C-alpha positions as CSV (number, residue, x, y, z in Angstrom):
1,X,-159.6,-22.4,-0.6
2,X,-161.5,-25.6,-0.3
3,X,-159.9,-27.3,-3.1
4,X,-156.5,-26.4,-1.2
5,X,-157.7,-27.8,2.0
6,X,-158.7,-31.1,0.3
7,X,-162.5,-30.4,0.9
8,X,-164.8,-31.0,-2.1
9,X,-166.7,-27.8,-3.1
10,X,-170.5,-28.2,-3.1
11,X,-172.4,-27.5,-6.0
12,X,-174.2,-24.2,-6.6
13,X,-177.5,-25.6,-6.4
14,X,-176.7,-27.2,-3.1
15,X,-175.3,-23.8,-1.8
16,X,-178.6,-22.0,-2.9
17,X,-180.8,-24.8,-1.2
18,X,-178.8,-24.5,2.2
19,X,-178.1,-20.8,2.2
20,X,-181.8,-19.8,3.4
21,X,-181.3,-21.8,6.5
22,X,-178.5,-19.6,7.6
23,X,-180.6,-16.6,7.4
24,X,-183.3,-17.9,9.8
25,X,-183.2,-16.1,13.3
26,X,-183.2,-19.4,15.1
27,X,-180.0,-20.7,13.2
28,X,-178.3,-17.4,13.7
29,X,-179.2,-17.4,17.5
30,X,-177.7,-20.6,18.0
31,X,-174.5,-19.5,16.3
32,X,-174.5,-16.6,18.5
33,X,-175.1,-18.8,21.5
34,X,-172.2,-20.9,20.6
35,X,-169.9,-17.9,20.5
36,X,-171.3,-16.6,23.9
37,X,-170.5,-20.0,25.3
38,X,-167.0,-19.9,24.0
39,X,-166.4,-16.4,25.4
40,X,-167.9,-17.7,28.7
41,X,-170.3,-14.9,28.9
42,X,-172.1,-15.0,32.2
43,X,-175.3,-13.2,33.6
44,X,-173.5,-10.0,33.4
45,X,-171.4,-9.0,30.2
46,X,-169.1,-6.3,29.0
47,X,-169.8,-5.9,25.3
48,X,-168.2,-3.8,22.6
49,X,-170.3,-2.3,19.9
50,X,-169.5,-0.7,16.5
51,X,-170.8,-0.4,13.0
52,X,-169.5,-0.5,9.6
53,X,-171.0,-0.5,5.9
54,X,-170.9,-3.0,3.3
55,X,-171.5,-1.9,-0.3
56,X,-173.2,-3.6,-3.2
57,X,-172.3,-3.8,-6.8
58,X,-175.7,-2.3,-8.0
59,X,-176.9,1.4,-8.9
60,X,-180.2,1.6,-7.3
61,X,-181.6,1.1,-3.8
62,X,-184.4,-1.3,-2.7
63,X,-185.3,0.1,0.7
64,X,-182.7,-2.0,2.5
65,X,-179.7,-1.6,0.3
66,X,-179.9,2.3,0.2
67,X,-177.0,4.9,-0.3
68,X,-176.0,6.4,3.0
69,X,-173.1,7.8,5.0
70,X,-170.0,6.2,3.9
71,X,-166.6,6.6,5.4
72,X,-165.2,5.7,2.2
73,X,-167.4,8.4,0.5
74,X,-168.7,5.8,-1.9
75,X,-172.2,6.5,-3.6
76,X,-173.2,2.9,-4.0
77,X,-176.2,1.3,-2.2
78,X,-175.0,-0.2,1.2
79,X,-176.2,-1.7,4.3
80,X,-175.1,-0.8,7.8
81,X,-173.7,-3.7,9.9
82,X,-173.7,-3.7,13.7
83,X,-171.4,-6.0,15.5
84,X,-171.4,-6.8,19.3
85,X,-168.2,-8.6,20.6
86,X,-166.9,-9.3,24.1
87,X,-164.0,-7.4,25.6
88,X,-161.5,-9.6,23.7
89,X,-163.0,-9.0,20.3
90,X,-165.0,-12.4,20.3
91,X,-168.1,-11.8,18.1
92,X,-171.2,-12.3,20.0
93,X,-173.9,-11.2,17.5
94,X,-174.3,-9.3,14.1
95,X,-177.2,-7.8,12.3
96,X,-177.9,-5.8,9.2
97,X,-179.7,-2.6,9.0
98,X,-180.9,-0.2,6.2
99,X,-178.1,1.5,4.6
100,X,-179.4,5.0,5.4
101,X,-180.3,4.4,8.9
102,X,-178.4,6.6,11.5
103,X,-175.6,4.6,13.3
104,X,-177.0,5.8,16.6
105,X,-180.4,3.9,15.9
106,X,-178.7,0.4,15.3
107,X,-177.2,-0.2,18.8
108,X,-180.1,-0.7,21.1
109,X,-182.1,-3.1,18.8
110,X,-178.9,-5.4,18.5
111,X,-178.3,-5.3,22.2
112,X,-181.8,-6.0,23.0
113,X,-181.9,-9.2,20.8
114,X,-178.7,-10.4,22.3
115,X,-179.9,-10.0,25.9
116,X,-183.2,-11.8,25.0
117,X,-181.5,-14.5,23.2
118,X,-179.2,-15.4,25.9
119,X,-180.8,-14.3,29.1
120,X,-178.2,-11.7,30.1
121,X,-179.2,-10.0,33.2
122,X,-176.6,-6.9,33.3
123,X,-174.9,-5.5,30.3
124,X,-172.2,-2.9,30.1
125,X,-172.0,-1.4,26.7
126,X,-168.6,0.2,25.5
127,X,-169.1,2.2,22.3
128,X,-167.7,5.5,20.6
129,X,-169.4,8.7,21.2
130,X,-170.8,8.6,17.5
131,X,-172.9,5.4,18.4
132,X,-174.8,7.2,21.6
133,X,-177.1,10.0,21.2
134,X,-178.7,11.2,24.6
135,X,-181.8,9.3,23.6
136,X,-179.8,6.2,23.4
137,X,-178.1,6.7,26.7
138,X,-181.5,7.2,28.4
139,X,-182.8,4.0,26.8
140,X,-179.6,2.2,27.9
141,X,-180.2,3.4,31.6
142,X,-183.8,2.7,31.3
143,X,-183.1,-0.9,30.5
144,X,-180.9,-1.3,33.4
145,X,-177.7,-1.4,31.5
146,X,-174.4,0.5,32.1
147,X,-172.3,2.1,29.5
148,X,-168.7,3.7,29.0
149,X,-168.4,6.0,25.9
150,X,-165.9,8.4,24.7
151,X,-166.8,12.0,24.9
152,X,-166.0,15.3,23.0
153,X,-164.6,18.6,24.4
154,X,-166.4,21.6,22.9
155,X,-165.7,23.6,25.8
156,X,-163.0,23.8,28.7
157,X,-164.6,21.5,31.5
158,X,-164.7,23.0,35.1
159,X,-162.2,20.6,36.6
160,X,-159.5,21.1,33.8
161,X,-159.8,24.9,34.1
162,X,-159.7,24.8,37.9
163,X,-156.3,22.7,37.7
164,X,-154.8,24.9,35.4
165,X,-155.8,28.1,37.5
166,X,-154.2,26.0,40.6
167,X,-151.1,25.2,38.7
168,X,-150.3,28.1,36.2
169,X,-147.7,27.1,33.5
170,X,-147.5,23.4,34.7
171,X,-148.0,20.5,32.5
172,X,-150.1,17.7,33.9
173,X,-148.4,14.5,34.6
174,X,-148.7,11.9,31.8
175,X,-151.8,9.8,32.5
176,X,-153.3,12.1,35.0
177,X,-157.0,11.9,35.5
178,X,-159.5,14.4,36.7
179,X,-163.2,13.3,37.8
180,X,-166.2,15.3,37.6
181,X,-170.0,14.3,38.2
182,X,-172.3,15.6,35.7
183,X,-176.0,15.9,35.2
184,X,-177.0,15.4,31.7
185,X,-180.4,15.3,29.7
186,X,-183.4,17.6,29.8
187,X,-184.8,19.0,33.1
188,X,-187.7,16.7,33.0
189,X,-185.5,13.6,32.8
190,X,-182.0,14.4,34.1
191,X,-179.4,11.6,34.5
192,X,-176.4,11.5,36.9
193,X,-173.2,10.5,35.3
194,X,-169.5,10.6,35.7
195,X,-167.0,12.1,33.3
196,X,-163.3,11.2,33.5
197,X,-160.7,13.3,31.8
198,X,-157.4,11.7,31.1
199,X,-154.2,13.7,30.0
200,X,-151.8,12.0,27.9
201,X,-148.4,13.5,26.7
202,X,-148.2,11.7,23.3
203,X,-151.9,12.9,22.5
204,X,-150.7,16.5,23.5
205,X,-147.8,16.4,21.1
206,X,-149.9,15.1,18.2
207,X,-152.6,17.5,18.8
208,X,-150.5,20.6,19.0
209,X,-148.7,19.7,16.0
210,X,-151.9,19.6,14.1
211,X,-152.9,23.0,15.6
212,X,-149.7,24.3,14.5
213,X,-150.3,23.2,11.0
214,X,-153.8,24.5,10.8
215,X,-153.0,28.1,12.3
216,X,-150.1,28.4,9.9
217,X,-152.3,27.6,6.9
218,X,-155.1,29.9,8.4
219,X,-152.5,32.8,8.7
220,X,-151.7,32.3,5.2
221,X,-155.2,32.3,4.1
222,X,-155.7,35.7,6.1
223,X,-152.7,37.2,4.4
224,X,-154.0,36.4,1.0
225,X,-151.0,34.0,0.3
226,X,-153.3,30.8,0.1
227,X,-156.8,29.9,-0.9
228,X,-159.4,29.9,2.0
229,X,-160.4,26.2,2.6
230,X,-162.2,24.6,5.4
231,X,-160.2,25.7,8.4
232,X,-161.6,26.2,11.8
233,X,-159.3,28.9,12.8
234,X,-160.2,31.2,9.9
235,X,-163.2,33.7,10.9
236,X,-165.0,35.5,8.1
237,X,-167.0,38.6,9.1
238,X,-168.5,40.1,6.1
239,X,-165.3,40.5,3.8
240,X,-162.9,40.6,6.5
241,X,-160.7,37.5,7.3
242,X,-159.1,36.9,10.6
243,X,-157.5,34.2,12.6
244,X,-159.5,33.1,15.6
245,X,-157.2,33.4,18.4
246,X,-159.6,32.7,21.1
247,X,-160.4,29.3,19.4
248,X,-156.7,28.6,19.1
249,X,-156.2,29.4,22.7
250,X,-158.9,26.9,23.7
251,X,-157.7,24.4,21.4
252,X,-154.3,24.5,22.9
253,X,-155.7,24.4,26.5
254,X,-157.6,21.1,25.7
255,X,-154.7,19.5,23.9
256,X,-154.0,16.1,25.3
257,X,-157.3,15.8,27.3
258,X,-159.8,13.1,26.6
259,X,-163.2,12.5,28.2
260,X,-164.8,9.2,29.0
261,X,-168.5,9.2,30.3
262,X,-170.1,6.5,32.3
263,X,-173.2,5.9,34.4
264,X,-171.2,3.6,36.8
265,X,-170.8,6.4,39.3
266,X,-168.2,4.6,41.6
267,X,-166.1,3.1,38.8
268,X,-162.3,3.5,39.0
269,X,-161.0,5.8,36.3
270,X,-158.4,3.4,35.2
271,X,-161.1,0.7,34.6
272,X,-163.4,3.0,32.8
273,X,-160.3,4.2,30.5
274,X,-159.1,0.6,30.0
275,X,-162.6,-0.6,29.1
276,X,-163.1,2.0,26.4
277,X,-159.6,1.4,24.9
278,X,-160.7,-2.3,24.2
279,X,-162.6,-0.8,21.2
280,X,-159.6,-1.5,19.1
281,X,-160.4,-5.2,19.3
282,X,-164.0,-4.6,17.4
283,X,-162.2,-2.3,15.0
284,X,-159.8,-5.0,14.2
285,X,-162.6,-7.5,13.8
286,X,-164.2,-5.2,11.2
287,X,-160.9,-4.9,9.2
288,X,-160.4,-8.7,9.4
289,X,-163.9,-9.5,8.1
290,X,-163.5,-6.9,5.2
291,X,-160.0,-7.8,4.1
292,X,-158.8,-11.2,5.3
293,X,-162.3,-12.7,5.2
294,X,-163.4,-10.8,2.1
295,X,-166.8,-9.8,3.3
296,X,-167.2,-7.2,0.6
297,X,-168.2,-6.4,-1.9
298,X,-171.7,-8.1,-1.4
299,X,-173.4,-9.5,-4.7
300,X,-176.5,-10.8,-3.1
301,X,-179.8,-9.1,-3.8
302,X,-182.4,-10.6,-1.5
303,X,-182.4,-9.7,2.3
304,X,-182.5,-13.6,3.1
305,X,-179.3,-13.9,1.1
306,X,-177.5,-11.1,2.6
307,X,-178.5,-12.1,6.2
308,X,-177.1,-15.7,5.4
309,X,-173.8,-14.1,3.9
310,X,-173.4,-12.1,7.2
311,X,-173.9,-15.3,9.2
312,X,-171.1,-17.0,7.2
313,X,-168.9,-13.9,7.7
314,X,-169.9,-14.0,11.4
315,X,-169.0,-17.6,11.8
316,X,-165.6,-17.4,9.9
317,X,-164.9,-14.3,12.1
318,X,-165.3,-16.3,15.4
319,X,-162.9,-19.1,14.1
320,X,-160.3,-16.5,13.0
321,X,-160.6,-14.9,16.4
322,X,-160.1,-18.2,18.1
323,X,-157.2,-19.0,16.0
324,X,-155.5,-15.6,16.7
325,X,-156.1,-15.7,20.5
326,X,-154.7,-19.3,20.7
327,X,-151.7,-18.9,18.5
328,X,-150.8,-15.3,18.7
329,X,-150.5,-15.1,14.9
330,X,-152.9,-13.1,12.8
331,X,-155.2,-15.0,10.7
332,X,-153.4,-13.9,7.5
333,X,-149.9,-15.2,8.8
334,X,-151.7,-18.5,9.9
335,X,-153.2,-19.2,6.4
336,X,-150.2,-18.1,4.5
337,X,-148.0,-20.4,6.7
338,X,-150.3,-23.5,6.5
339,X,-151.5,-23.4,2.8
340,X,-148.2,-24.6,1.5
341,X,-148.4,-28.1,3.3
342,X,-150.2,-30.9,1.7
343,X,-151.0,-34.5,2.6
344,X,-151.3,-36.7,-0.4
345,X,-152.6,-40.5,-0.4
346,X,-151.7,-42.9,-3.1
347,X,-153.4,-46.2,-3.5
348,X,-151.2,-48.8,-5.0
349,X,-153.1,-52.1,-5.2
350,X,-153.9,-53.1,-1.6
351,X,-151.8,-50.5,-0.1
352,X,-152.2,-46.7,0.6
353,X,-149.1,-44.7,0.7
354,X,-149.3,-41.2,2.6
355,X,-147.0,-38.5,1.7
356,X,-146.8,-35.3,3.3
357,X,-144.4,-32.3,3.9
358,X,-142.9,-32.2,7.5
359,X,-144.4,-29.4,9.6
360,X,-142.0,-26.9,11.1
361,X,-141.8,-26.8,14.9
362,X,-143.7,-23.3,14.9
363,X,-146.6,-24.7,12.9
364,X,-146.9,-27.7,15.1
365,X,-146.9,-25.5,18.3
366,X,-149.7,-23.3,16.6
367,X,-151.8,-26.3,15.8
368,X,-151.3,-27.8,19.3
369,X,-152.4,-24.6,20.8
370,X,-155.7,-24.5,18.7
371,X,-156.3,-28.0,19.6
372,X,-155.5,-27.5,23.3
373,X,-158.0,-24.5,23.5
374,X,-160.7,-26.7,22.0
375,X,-161.0,-28.8,24.9
């Protein structure tokens, strides 16, 4: 890539000598500060948080690179990587944790580090439900921060049941929201929060289709026409199989509803839901880092080298986000469009002749947009 861009690649010895500097907290905080300044983060910030894992080409763990939960079901040693971005997906800070550390125990340390490094007074953290345990939520509130998380629906909430009793047989309007104040946590440390339930027609259709398929498989399993596999609608009592119709009824009742939980008690439902749905941006950032920027697999062994590797990926991610934001192109399209163009300088005695391919208008416009955004 460097050769294609006309940049002389550094020697391996130079890379080894320079790499430890990129792992130092001071340098990484300066890099984070530059990204925060580019994102125009003020005294209060809305940030998105998520985690992913990076695996290593090795067989044995060392206390940091350890086998742990992997969405890809890999058994290789890995690390857990936490990423903090602004509401647009601009990376703000990154950190690595032990591969076997629970995801819920990664968020608070990273947000605390971000707040301390940049003097942020107020933070609103947006995260998926899997990132937030009740202990996490309490820590967020004790620090004076706000949060918005997605929730789960193990039972039919009171407000949904009340609406259905008042409107028997009726389907909720697409996008309808119901709000319910809730008290969460143990008696000795109860917290007041708000849960917003939103109904979406498309979500209902997809959910009901999935329920129909699972129930059909459960009925075949109960009738002895198919093997019993993991199916939540099959109940085994002794040697008796049965379809759990009560669970089916509850699942159909909850189809289409999604809960959002926040400790901002007076927040507008549309704002809470809109803030939560910005999480796709951080998921996009992770996909970009893994595929377009080739952040994995990682071949480093020392913690220092791993931190430096992540710092380089973080910087590349910030630049890629900037390019995508300014041009409206994906970074993959941008690289593919520009890598074919070359400028060649030929020295002929006392003269230098420059030969270059003419750039198409769309490429010129993309480059102009990047330069304009830099000022």
